[in-house]
N, C-alpha and C positions, 0 to 999 in steps of 0.2 A: 583392482580394476582390470586385471589381465584378461579375464573371460569376456568382459564387456568390450575391451579394446579389440580382442581377436574377432568378436562377432561383427563389430563395426568395420574392421578392415576387410573381412570376408565379403561384406555387402558393398564395400566402397561407398558407404552412405552413413553419415552421422545423424540422420533424421531419427526422431522419436515421434511416434503417433500416440497422442493422449486419448485414452478411452474414457471419456467423460460424458456418458449418456444422460440426457435430460428429456423431458417431454418436448422441448423445442427442437431437439436434435434427432429424435427418433420419429419417423413418419407416423402420423396418427393411425393410419390404417394397419400398421404393424401392431401397435398397442391394442387396437380394437379387435384384431384377429384372434386374440387369446381370451376374449371375454367369456365365451361359453365354456371353454376348456377349464379355465380357472374357477368359474362359478360352480362347476360340477365337482371340483376337487377340494375346494376350500370350505370348511364347515362354518366358520364365523364370517358372516357377510361383511363385517367391518374390516376384514383383512383382504378383501378382494381387490381394492384399488392398488394396494402395494404389491400384492402377489402378481397381478396382471402386468404391471409395469416391470417387475423383476424379470418375468419370463420374456417379455418383449425386449428389455435391455440386453439380456443375454443373447437372444437371437440376433439382435442388431450388432453386438460386439463380435459375435462369431462370424457374421457376414464381413465385417471390417477386417478382422484378422485373416480370414481366408483370402481376401482381396489384396492384402498388402504384405503378407508374410514372406514373399520372395523379393520384395522391394526394400523393406527396412529390416533392421536387426533388433529394434527395441520398441516396446510399447510401455505406456505409463498410465495405468488406470488411477484415477483420483477417487480415493475411498469415500469422500464426502458425498459424491453423487449416488453412491450405493447405500450409505448409512441413512440417507434421507428417506429411504424406503423401509427402514427398520430391519428386523432379522432376515427377511426375504432378500433384501438388497445386499446385506453382508454376505449371504450365501452366494449371490451372483458375483460379487467381487472376487471371492475365492475361486469360483468356477471359471471366471474370466481369466484370472491369472493362470490357473491350471491348464486351460485350453490353449492359451497363448504359448505357454511353455511346451506343450505337446506339439506345437507347430514350429518349434525351434527358435522361438523368440526369447530374448532377454527381457525379463519383467521387472520394471522399476515401479514399486508401489509408492504412490504419492500419498503418504499418510501424515507427514509433518508432525510426528510425535515428539514430545519433549517433557521430561519430568526428572525426578531425582530418586536415588536409592532403589528400593524394591519396586517402585512403580516404573521407573525407567527400565529396570531389568525385565519386568513383565512385558512392557511394550517391545523390548528387544526379542521377545518370542516370535515376532514377525520374521526375524532372521534365523533364530536358533531352532525354532520348532519345539516339539514336545517329546520328552522321553529320550532315552539313550540306546545305542546299539540297535539290535533288531527291533526294539520297541519304539524306535524313533519315528515320528511322523512330521511332515511339513504341511500344516493345514492351510497356509497362506500362499504357498507356491510363488514367492517373490525372490528375485535375485538381488535386489537392492531396495532401499527405502529412503525417503526424505525425512530429515529430522530438524527440530528447532533447537539451535545451540544457545539460546539466550538464558538458559539456567546455568551455564558454565560447564566446567569439566566434569563434575559429578553427574551432570545430566547427559553427557555424551559418552563417557567411558563404558557404560554397560552396552551401548550399541556398538562401539568399536570392538569390544571383546567378543560380542556375539558374531560380528562380521568376520573376525579372524577365525573363530571356531567353525563357522559354517561356510567359509569361502564365499562370502558375499560382500556387499558394499553399502555405504551410506552416503547421502548427499545432504550437507548442512546448509541452511539458508544463510546467505552472505549479503548479496545485493539483489533484491527481488525486483520483479518487473512492474509491480503495481504502482500507480501514480503517487500514493501517499506514503510509500516506503521511506521517502526522505525524512519524514517527520521524526523517525527514530534512527534509521541507518546512517544518516548524514550528520548526526549530532557531533559537535566538535569536542574532542577530549582535551585535557589540560596540556598535552604535548603538541597540540595543533593537528593531530590526525583525526580522521573520522571514525565513528564507531564501527562501521562496516569494515574498515581497514584493520582494526584491532581484531574483529571476529575472523577476518581472513587469515591473520597471523596465527590465531589459535587453531583454526582448521588445519593449517599447514603443520603445526606442531602435533596435533592429535593424531595425524596419520604418519608421523615421521618413522615409526618402526614397522610400518606395514607396506612399504614401497615394494612394488612388484617388478617383474622383469622388463616392463615397458617404461619404468621410471615414474609411475604414478601410484599414490597410496590408495588404500581402501576408503579413505575419507574424502569425498568429493565436495564440491561447492555449487550452490544454486546461484547463478549470476544472470540477471535478466538481459535479454537482447535489446531492451529499451534503454540501456545504459552502455552504449558501445565504447565510449572513451574510458569509462571506469572499468569496463570489462578488459580492455587492452592493458590498463595499468595493473589490474589484478592478475592477469596472465603472467606478467613479469614478477609480481610479488609472490605468486604461489606456483612455483615451477614444478612441484610434485603433486599438485591437486587437479584432478579431473573435473571439468565443469559440466553441469546440467544447465542448459540455457533455455529458459522459457521465454515467451513473448514474441515468438516468430509468427508472422502471418496476421491473424485476427487482431493481435495487440500492437501491430505496427512494425515489428522487427523484420529485417530483410537479411539476405545472404551477405550483403556488404556490411551490415551492422555487426554481424557475429564473427566475421572473418578474423578479427583481431583477438578473439578468445581462443583460437586454436594455436598450437605450437608451430614451429617452423616446418615440421614434418606433416602437417595437416591432421594431427591428432590432438588429444587433450580436451575435447569437448563433444557433447552431443546436443542437438537442438530440437526442442519440442514444438509441435503444433497439434492442437486439439481440434477446436472448432473448424479451422481451415481445412481439415481433412475429413473428419467424421461428419461435418455438416456441409460438405461440398455439394451434396445432392440438392440442397435448397436452391442452388444457382443453375441447376441443370435444366435445359429445355426439354429433356426427356421425362422429367417428373411431372405428375399431375395427380390431383386428389382423386381422380377417377381410376387410378391404378389399384389393383388389389395388393395385398401385403407382399406376395411373392414378387410381383413386378416392381413394387416400390423398393424392395431390398436389392433387386438387380441394379436399379439406378444408384442406390447407395453404394454398392460394390464398385460399379464402374467409375463413379465420381470420386470415391475415396482413392481408388488405385491411381487415377490420373492425377489427382492432387498430390499424392505421395510421390509420384514420379516427377512432377513439376518441382516440388520442394527439393528432392534429391538432386535434380539437375541444376537448380539455382545454387545450392550449397557447393556442389562440385565445381561450379564456375569460380567461386570465390575462395574455396578452401584447398582444393587439390591442385 
Protein backbone atom coordinates (compact mmCIF):
# COMPACT_ATOMS: atom_id res chain seq x y z
CA UNK A 1 0.00 0.00 0.00
CA UNK A 2 3.02 2.29 0.06
CA UNK A 3 2.25 3.96 -3.27
CA UNK A 4 -1.38 4.51 -2.30
CA UNK A 5 -0.47 5.93 1.11
CA UNK A 6 2.11 8.26 -0.43
CA UNK A 7 -0.47 9.55 -2.92
CA UNK A 8 -3.08 10.14 -0.21
CA UNK A 9 -0.57 11.91 2.03
CA UNK A 10 0.54 14.16 -0.83
CA UNK A 11 -3.06 15.19 -1.46
CA UNK A 12 -3.89 15.35 2.26
CA UNK A 13 -7.15 13.77 1.20
CA UNK A 14 -8.33 10.18 1.77
CA UNK A 15 -11.28 10.59 -0.60
CA UNK A 16 -11.93 8.25 -3.51
CA UNK A 17 -14.15 9.22 -6.43
CA UNK A 18 -16.14 6.31 -7.81
CA UNK A 19 -16.43 6.46 -11.59
CA UNK A 20 -19.70 4.57 -12.04
CA UNK A 21 -21.49 6.10 -15.04
CA UNK A 22 -25.07 5.14 -15.87
CA UNK A 23 -27.76 6.73 -18.00
CA UNK A 24 -29.14 8.33 -14.84
CA UNK A 25 -25.79 9.92 -13.98
CA UNK A 26 -24.71 11.10 -17.43
CA UNK A 27 -26.69 14.07 -18.81
CA UNK A 28 -28.94 12.92 -21.63
CA UNK A 29 -27.72 15.62 -23.99
CA UNK A 30 -24.18 14.24 -23.64
CA UNK A 31 -25.37 10.80 -24.72
CA UNK A 32 -27.48 12.27 -27.52
CA UNK A 33 -24.59 14.37 -28.83
CA UNK A 34 -22.76 11.27 -30.07
CA UNK A 35 -25.71 9.79 -31.98
CA UNK A 36 -24.69 10.87 -35.47
CA UNK A 37 -20.98 10.20 -35.03
CA UNK A 38 -21.59 6.67 -33.77
CA UNK A 39 -24.25 5.92 -36.40
CA UNK A 40 -21.76 6.81 -39.13
CA UNK A 41 -18.98 4.64 -37.73
CA UNK A 42 -20.79 1.53 -36.48
CA UNK A 43 -21.77 -0.94 -39.19
CA UNK A 44 -24.23 -3.05 -37.18
CA UNK A 45 -27.24 -0.94 -36.11
CA UNK A 46 -27.84 -3.22 -33.12
CA UNK A 47 -24.50 -2.10 -31.67
CA UNK A 48 -25.27 1.62 -31.85
CA UNK A 49 -26.97 2.06 -28.43
CA UNK A 50 -24.06 0.50 -26.53
CA UNK A 51 -21.42 2.26 -28.64
CA UNK A 52 -23.11 5.63 -28.21
CA UNK A 53 -23.25 5.23 -24.45
CA UNK A 54 -19.67 3.99 -24.30
CA UNK A 55 -18.37 7.11 -26.05
CA UNK A 56 -20.54 9.34 -23.85
CA UNK A 57 -19.46 7.58 -20.66
CA UNK A 58 -15.80 8.09 -21.51
CA UNK A 59 -16.31 11.78 -22.23
CA UNK A 60 -18.19 12.09 -18.94
CA UNK A 61 -15.42 10.26 -17.05
CA UNK A 62 -12.73 12.39 -18.63
CA UNK A 63 -14.61 15.51 -17.58
CA UNK A 64 -14.83 14.26 -14.00
CA UNK A 65 -11.16 13.25 -13.88
CA UNK A 66 -10.00 16.61 -15.22
CA UNK A 67 -12.14 18.38 -12.63
CA UNK A 68 -10.96 16.46 -9.57
CA UNK A 69 -7.43 15.25 -10.33
CA UNK A 70 -5.83 17.98 -8.21
CA UNK A 71 -8.28 17.43 -5.34
CA UNK A 72 -8.24 13.66 -4.83
CA UNK A 73 -5.56 11.01 -5.24
CA UNK A 74 -7.69 7.97 -6.04
CA UNK A 75 -10.49 6.99 -8.41
CA UNK A 76 -12.46 3.75 -8.37
CA UNK A 77 -14.22 2.72 -11.58
CA UNK A 78 -16.83 -0.01 -11.05
CA UNK A 79 -16.44 -2.45 -13.92
CA UNK A 80 -20.08 -3.60 -13.85
CA UNK A 81 -21.25 -0.25 -15.20
CA UNK A 82 -19.03 -0.77 -18.22
CA UNK A 83 -19.62 -4.49 -18.73
CA UNK A 84 -23.33 -3.67 -18.98
CA UNK A 85 -22.53 -2.14 -22.39
CA UNK A 86 -20.71 -5.22 -23.67
CA UNK A 87 -17.32 -5.07 -25.42
CA UNK A 88 -17.54 -1.34 -26.07
CA UNK A 89 -18.04 -0.72 -22.38
CA UNK A 90 -15.10 -2.91 -21.38
CA UNK A 91 -12.92 -0.87 -23.74
CA UNK A 92 -14.10 2.32 -22.05
CA UNK A 93 -13.32 0.87 -18.62
CA UNK A 94 -9.71 0.28 -19.66
CA UNK A 95 -9.54 3.67 -21.38
CA UNK A 96 -10.86 5.35 -18.24
CA UNK A 97 -8.26 3.63 -16.07
CA UNK A 98 -5.50 4.57 -18.50
CA UNK A 99 -6.60 8.21 -18.67
CA UNK A 100 -6.90 8.49 -14.89
CA UNK A 101 -3.39 7.13 -14.49
CA UNK A 102 -2.09 9.59 -17.07
CA UNK A 103 -3.44 12.37 -14.85
CA UNK A 104 -1.47 11.09 -11.87
CA UNK A 105 -4.29 9.27 -10.10
CA UNK A 106 -4.11 5.92 -8.31
CA UNK A 107 -6.65 3.63 -9.99
CA UNK A 108 -8.58 1.13 -7.88
CA UNK A 109 -10.50 -1.22 -10.15
CA UNK A 110 -13.70 -2.31 -8.45
CA UNK A 111 -14.04 -5.73 -10.07
CA UNK A 112 -14.80 -7.97 -7.05
CA UNK A 113 -13.34 -11.06 -8.68
CA UNK A 114 -13.10 -14.39 -6.91
CA UNK A 115 -12.47 -17.98 -7.99
CA UNK A 116 -9.90 -20.73 -7.51
CA UNK A 117 -6.93 -22.24 -9.28
CA UNK A 118 -6.25 -21.29 -12.87
CA UNK A 119 -9.36 -19.12 -13.02
CA UNK A 120 -8.22 -16.99 -10.08
CA UNK A 121 -4.79 -16.75 -11.69
CA UNK A 122 -6.41 -15.54 -14.90
CA UNK A 123 -8.43 -12.92 -13.04
CA UNK A 124 -5.18 -11.83 -11.38
CA UNK A 125 -4.09 -10.74 -14.85
CA UNK A 126 -5.83 -7.49 -13.94
CA UNK A 127 -2.78 -6.89 -11.76
CA UNK A 128 -0.05 -8.88 -13.48
CA UNK A 129 -0.71 -7.87 -17.06
CA UNK A 130 0.38 -9.89 -20.08
CA UNK A 131 3.82 -11.12 -21.09
CA UNK A 132 7.23 -10.53 -19.57
CA UNK A 133 10.16 -8.19 -19.98
CA UNK A 134 10.00 -5.90 -22.98
CA UNK A 135 6.92 -7.77 -24.20
CA UNK A 136 4.96 -7.00 -21.01
CA UNK A 137 1.77 -4.96 -21.33
CA UNK A 138 -0.74 -3.77 -18.74
CA UNK A 139 -4.08 -3.67 -20.59
CA UNK A 140 -6.19 -2.76 -17.55
CA UNK A 141 -4.10 0.10 -16.12
CA UNK A 142 -5.17 -0.59 -12.53
CA UNK A 143 -3.09 -0.04 -9.38
CA UNK A 144 -5.35 -2.18 -7.20
CA UNK A 145 -8.51 -4.27 -7.45
CA UNK A 146 -11.26 -5.50 -5.16
CA UNK A 147 -11.62 -9.25 -4.61
CA UNK A 148 -14.14 -11.62 -3.05
CA UNK A 149 -12.52 -13.74 -0.30
CA UNK A 150 -15.35 -16.19 0.26
CA UNK A 151 -13.68 -19.04 -1.63
CA UNK A 152 -10.86 -19.12 0.90
CA UNK A 153 -7.10 -19.00 0.66
CA UNK A 154 -6.74 -20.72 -2.71
CA UNK A 155 -9.03 -18.08 -4.16
CA UNK A 156 -6.93 -15.22 -2.78
CA UNK A 157 -3.34 -16.42 -3.07
CA UNK A 158 -3.11 -15.89 -6.87
CA UNK A 159 -4.12 -12.26 -6.36
CA UNK A 160 -1.62 -11.77 -3.53
CA UNK A 161 1.20 -13.21 -5.63
CA UNK A 162 0.25 -11.04 -8.60
CA UNK A 163 0.10 -7.96 -6.36
CA UNK A 164 3.60 -8.65 -5.05
CA UNK A 165 4.99 -9.21 -8.55
CA UNK A 166 3.43 -6.07 -9.99
CA UNK A 167 3.81 -3.74 -6.98
CA UNK A 168 0.04 -3.41 -6.70
CA UNK A 169 -2.65 -4.00 -4.07
CA UNK A 170 -5.92 -5.82 -3.45
CA UNK A 171 -8.93 -5.10 -1.24
CA UNK A 172 -10.96 -8.05 0.05
CA UNK A 173 -14.62 -7.76 1.02
CA UNK A 174 -14.97 -7.97 4.80
CA UNK A 175 -17.92 -5.91 6.10
CA UNK A 176 -19.77 -4.35 3.22
CA UNK A 177 -22.12 -1.36 3.27
CA UNK A 178 -25.22 -2.90 1.70
CA UNK A 179 -28.24 -3.45 4.00
CA UNK A 180 -28.54 -7.23 3.50
CA UNK A 181 -24.85 -7.92 4.13
CA UNK A 182 -25.70 -9.02 7.68
CA UNK A 183 -27.51 -12.09 6.32
CA UNK A 184 -24.13 -13.68 5.67
CA UNK A 185 -21.43 -11.52 7.21
CA UNK A 186 -22.93 -11.50 10.71
CA UNK A 187 -23.56 -15.23 10.94
CA UNK A 188 -22.34 -16.49 14.29
CA UNK A 189 -19.62 -19.15 14.33
CA UNK A 190 -19.23 -21.92 16.90
CA UNK A 191 -16.72 -19.87 18.90
CA UNK A 192 -19.18 -16.98 19.20
CA UNK A 193 -17.46 -14.71 16.70
CA UNK A 194 -19.07 -13.38 13.54
CA UNK A 195 -18.23 -14.59 10.06
CA UNK A 196 -16.93 -11.17 8.99
CA UNK A 197 -14.55 -11.19 11.97
CA UNK A 198 -13.09 -14.52 10.85
CA UNK A 199 -12.69 -13.14 7.32
CA UNK A 200 -10.98 -10.09 8.83
CA UNK A 201 -8.48 -12.35 10.60
CA UNK A 202 -7.78 -14.19 7.35
CA UNK A 203 -7.22 -10.93 5.47
CA UNK A 204 -4.71 -9.86 8.10
CA UNK A 205 -2.97 -13.24 7.72
CA UNK A 206 -2.94 -13.17 3.91
CA UNK A 207 -1.04 -9.90 3.89
CA UNK A 208 1.37 -10.69 6.72
CA UNK A 209 4.44 -11.09 4.50
CA UNK A 210 3.70 -8.05 2.33
CA UNK A 211 3.84 -5.27 4.92
CA UNK A 212 5.39 -2.11 3.53
CA UNK A 213 7.28 0.82 5.00
CA UNK A 214 4.09 2.47 6.28
CA UNK A 215 3.06 -0.60 8.28
CA UNK A 216 0.27 -1.79 5.99
CA UNK A 217 0.17 -4.89 3.81
CA UNK A 218 -0.80 -5.24 0.16
CA UNK A 219 -4.05 -6.95 1.21
CA UNK A 220 -6.62 -4.36 2.19
CA UNK A 221 -10.19 -4.74 3.41
CA UNK A 222 -13.52 -3.32 2.27
CA UNK A 223 -15.35 -2.04 5.36
CA UNK A 224 -18.56 -0.06 4.90
CA UNK A 225 -19.11 3.41 6.33
CA UNK A 226 -22.61 2.30 7.31
CA UNK A 227 -21.12 0.14 10.09
CA UNK A 228 -19.10 2.69 12.11
CA UNK A 229 -18.87 0.73 15.37
CA UNK A 230 -17.86 -2.49 13.64
CA UNK A 231 -15.40 -0.46 11.60
CA UNK A 232 -13.76 0.84 14.76
CA UNK A 233 -13.50 -2.68 16.13
CA UNK A 234 -12.03 -3.95 12.88
CA UNK A 235 -9.45 -1.15 12.89
CA UNK A 236 -8.12 -2.57 16.17
CA UNK A 237 -8.42 -6.15 14.97
CA UNK A 238 -6.58 -5.49 11.69
CA UNK A 239 -3.63 -3.22 12.54
CA UNK A 240 -1.76 -3.93 9.29
CA UNK A 241 -4.74 -3.83 6.93
CA UNK A 242 -5.62 -0.72 4.94
CA UNK A 243 -9.36 -0.07 4.56
CA UNK A 244 -11.42 0.90 1.54
CA UNK A 245 -14.56 2.45 3.00
CA UNK A 246 -17.61 2.65 0.70
CA UNK A 247 -20.99 4.00 1.75
CA UNK A 248 -20.10 7.67 2.29
CA UNK A 249 -22.60 10.25 1.07
CA UNK A 250 -25.45 8.78 -0.96
CA UNK A 251 -25.53 5.61 1.18
CA UNK A 252 -25.66 7.61 4.41
CA UNK A 253 -22.11 7.49 5.76
CA UNK A 254 -20.47 10.68 7.05
CA UNK A 255 -17.05 11.90 8.12
CA UNK A 256 -17.96 11.21 11.73
CA UNK A 257 -18.94 7.64 10.84
CA UNK A 258 -15.64 6.80 9.17
CA UNK A 259 -13.29 8.54 11.60
CA UNK A 260 -12.81 5.40 13.70
CA UNK A 261 -11.62 3.43 10.68
CA UNK A 262 -8.44 5.50 10.46
CA UNK A 263 -5.39 4.95 12.64
CA UNK A 264 -4.08 7.40 15.22
CA UNK A 265 -1.99 9.13 12.53
CA UNK A 266 -4.95 9.77 10.24
CA UNK A 267 -3.92 7.01 7.85
CA UNK A 268 -5.13 3.45 7.28
CA UNK A 269 -8.20 4.13 5.15
CA UNK A 270 -9.61 5.70 2.02
CA UNK A 271 -13.28 6.66 1.69
CA UNK A 272 -15.31 6.31 -1.50
CA UNK A 273 -18.17 8.38 -2.84
CA UNK A 274 -19.60 7.75 -6.28
CA UNK A 275 -23.05 9.20 -6.92
CA UNK A 276 -22.50 12.01 -4.43
CA UNK A 277 -19.71 13.39 -6.61
CA UNK A 278 -20.29 12.31 -10.20
CA UNK A 279 -24.03 12.93 -9.85
CA UNK A 280 -23.73 16.24 -8.02
CA UNK A 281 -24.72 18.11 -11.20
CA UNK A 282 -28.28 16.84 -10.77
CA UNK A 283 -28.71 19.17 -7.78
CA UNK A 284 -27.10 22.17 -9.45
CA UNK A 285 -29.23 25.21 -10.23
CA UNK A 286 -26.97 25.78 -13.23
CA UNK A 287 -28.11 22.61 -14.96
CA UNK A 288 -30.98 22.63 -17.43
CA UNK A 289 -32.15 20.25 -20.11
CA UNK A 290 -31.87 23.25 -22.45
CA UNK A 291 -28.07 23.21 -22.19
CA UNK A 292 -26.06 21.68 -25.01
CA UNK A 293 -23.67 18.81 -24.30
CA UNK A 294 -20.63 21.01 -23.77
CA UNK A 295 -22.47 23.28 -21.38
CA UNK A 296 -23.88 20.31 -19.49
CA UNK A 297 -20.38 18.89 -19.05
CA UNK A 298 -19.21 22.23 -17.67
CA UNK A 299 -21.87 21.94 -14.98
CA UNK A 300 -20.82 18.32 -14.36
CA UNK A 301 -17.21 19.43 -13.88
CA UNK A 302 -18.02 22.35 -11.59
CA UNK A 303 -20.43 20.31 -9.49
CA UNK A 304 -18.10 17.31 -9.16
CA UNK A 305 -15.17 19.50 -8.17
CA UNK A 306 -17.18 21.29 -5.49
CA UNK A 307 -18.59 18.01 -4.15
CA UNK A 308 -15.09 16.51 -4.04
CA UNK A 309 -13.76 19.52 -2.13
CA UNK A 310 -16.68 19.38 0.30
CA UNK A 311 -15.99 15.71 0.97
CA UNK A 312 -12.28 16.39 1.40
CA UNK A 313 -13.00 19.14 3.92
CA UNK A 314 -15.49 16.97 5.82
CA UNK A 315 -13.00 14.13 6.13
CA UNK A 316 -10.18 16.46 7.12
CA UNK A 317 -12.33 17.75 9.98
CA UNK A 318 -12.74 14.29 11.48
CA UNK A 319 -9.58 12.48 10.39
CA UNK A 320 -6.60 14.87 10.44
